[in-house]
C-alpha positions, 0 to 999 in steps of 0.5 A: 287744304292741299295734298303734298307728296314726295316726288318718288311717291308721285311717280309711283302713283303715276305709274299705277294710274297708267297701268290702270288706264286712268291717267287721262280721266284723272288729268281731265278732272285735275284740269277741270278743278283748276279751271274752277279755282281760277274762275272762282279767284278772278273776281277777287283780283280787282283790288279788294281786301282779299286780293292778296290772299287769292294771289297767294293761293294761286301762287301756291298752285302755280305748278298745278295751273301750269300742268292743267294748261299743259294738258289742255294744249297737249290734248287739244282741249282748246276751250278749257285752255282759253277759259283758264288763261281768261281767268288767270290774266289778271293774276299774271298782271298783278304778280308781274309774270308778264312774259309767261302770261303773254305766251300762254294767252297767245297760245290759247288764242291761237288754239281756239280761233273759233272759241267762245267770243266772251272768252276770246274777248277777255283773253285779248283784254289781258293780252293788251294789259300785259303788253302795256305792262311790257311797254309793247305799244303796238301789241297793246293797241292791237289786242285792246282794239280786238277785245273792244270790238268783241265786247261791243258786239256782245253788248257787254257795257261793263267790259267795254268800259274796262277795255276803253280804259285800257285802250286809252292807257295804250294810246297814252303810251304811244304819245297820242294824248288826244285819242287817250283823252277821248277814250277815257271820256268814252269809258267814263260816260259808260260807267257814270251813275252805275254805283259801287258795283262798277267801282274799279271799272270807273275808278281806274280810268278816273285815276289814269285820266287824272294822271294824263291831265296832270302831265299837261301841266296846264292850270285848267287841266290840273284843276280837272285832274284834281276833280277826277282824282278826288272822285276816284279816291272817294269811290275807292274808299266807298267800294273798299277797293284799295287799288282805286284808292292807291291809284288816286293817291299817286295822282294826288301826290303828284298834284301836291308835288307840283303845287309845292307841298312836298309833305302832302305829296310824300304822305299820299305816295307813302300811303299808296305804297302801303296800299299796293303792298297790302294787296300785292300789286307789284306794278302799282307799287313800283309806280308809287315808289318811283313817284315818291323818288321824285318827291323825295329828290325835290325835298332834298332827300337824296339818299332816299330818292337814290334808294327808291330809284335804284330799287325801282330800276332793278325791278323794272328791268327784271320784269320788262317794264321798260317805261319805268326803266325810262323814269328810273334812269331819269331820276338817277340822272337828276340825282347825278346833277344834284351831285355836280356830275353833268356828264353822267346826267346827260348820258343817263338822260340821253339813254332814257330819251332813246328808250322812251322813243321806243316804249313811251313815257311812264304812265304817271305824270313825271314828265314836268318834273323831268323837264324841270330837271333837264333844263336845270342840268343843261343850264349848269353845264357847258354847251359843248360838253353837254352835247358830247355827253348827250351824244355818248348817252344816245348810243350807250347800251342799255345795260351800261346805262343801267349800271352807270345809273345804279352806280350814281345812286349808290354814290348818293346813298353813300354820301348820306350825312351821319 
């Protein structure tokens, strides 16, 4: 239950509180109440069955949470503000309000340089997580490393394992696959044998490490990836953690795709989309949909692939998920090649290539699929024409590249047979 009132009544009540000298006491109680709510919600935001309900509740209270944060900043209540952002970091990650979350975290950390080490460590962890979401490689690495140092000093093995997985993800985005692999191994060593209570702590690096190994394309790496992903899937099901299950399904969907089993790949990725939809995690759903776009393209379902890549491109651009913009541009470029438009393909691939140099590749293992599409497109195009179109794409403003990609997707959708 919550209270709602007309704005005029709210203003009148505020005036009466001010007349009675009660404003500060009431606002302090308000902030304390919403800190307690955020702290109560946070454990439910890690992929469980009730995650969506808690995300919806926090979304309903978003303006109250902002008001509590604003009051903490205005009155110098640095520790309360730090506690709030540490509790809300995962919420901002799930619903994709990345810029707002990073801004709030940065301000709270700056206001509490000597605040609780445990709160600072959690806030820095979420800073790294949101920076990864925005493809800010340097910011992600710096925040994750600072968080890791604090959690190690605190002797907190659970959070240390979590941060190692996040740091590995950040290293992967910088292109440092060897460091990423070593960090995933270290995280998994800490979580080994811990049981269901550590389900997501172990499940996340299991799935992401599997993604990394699949991206290598080597036979031994692919076999180990399948082992890790199957363990993540089983762990997620045992712990009833939908996010772990869905992350594993994305990896196993790609494994099926590369093995030539499009039907199984499609089924796994469709289930991942449904799992992420059920718990309300937008970024995981985006990864699943873009992955499904590649599988649909290989299966000859051009219209479906166009819809998945086009919608994914719009959402990724809106939310600042630049690594996903890279992949959507590549997918729509591959679609243009299927339609016999090599110039468009080269421009889109080149624009994606330039952006990838800054933000890194997508985390899921679409690299081999893109390399195959690139080789096939170049083989079908005159060398001089390809080089000219590629050069044009390298200097094409991102907004224009996105517009051209969406147009290519719309053309593919319109060409669907009756």
